[in-house]
Phi, psi and omega in degrees: 000130178248156180238135177221153177274126180239152171273123180250137176287135184300329182292344179263006179265121172271139183234065183292343183258006185299324181290348178273354185265147175278136180254141176221102187297326178295314179298318180293324176295317177296319179295320177300316179298318179296317179296322179293322183283313190244352183082175181283119182265330183241122180289157175273168179249128180229160170244159177296135180263209187280346181221179185296332179244015178260139184225147176254120181285124180255319181217138179114025182299319179295318178298318180294316178298320179294320177296322178296325177297331181277352182115203185273061179279145173288160180242132181270138178208144174286137180234129176268127180249000000 
């Protein structure tokens, strides 16, 4: 089994655990600025979802919300093949 970092489209990420997360709009604004300036440095963690391109977000909810603030940016995640 090999692992590679892939760009995932945000529209294919399911976030069933998002309501369990604490939100901090100042932190997310700072994170958006950092992502815009330096790009995504830490990949998010996903599980396989209901279809071939569907993913369940497990870790990285703030990063995904910050990426959504920037527009339709892809999200990086390691995928095991």
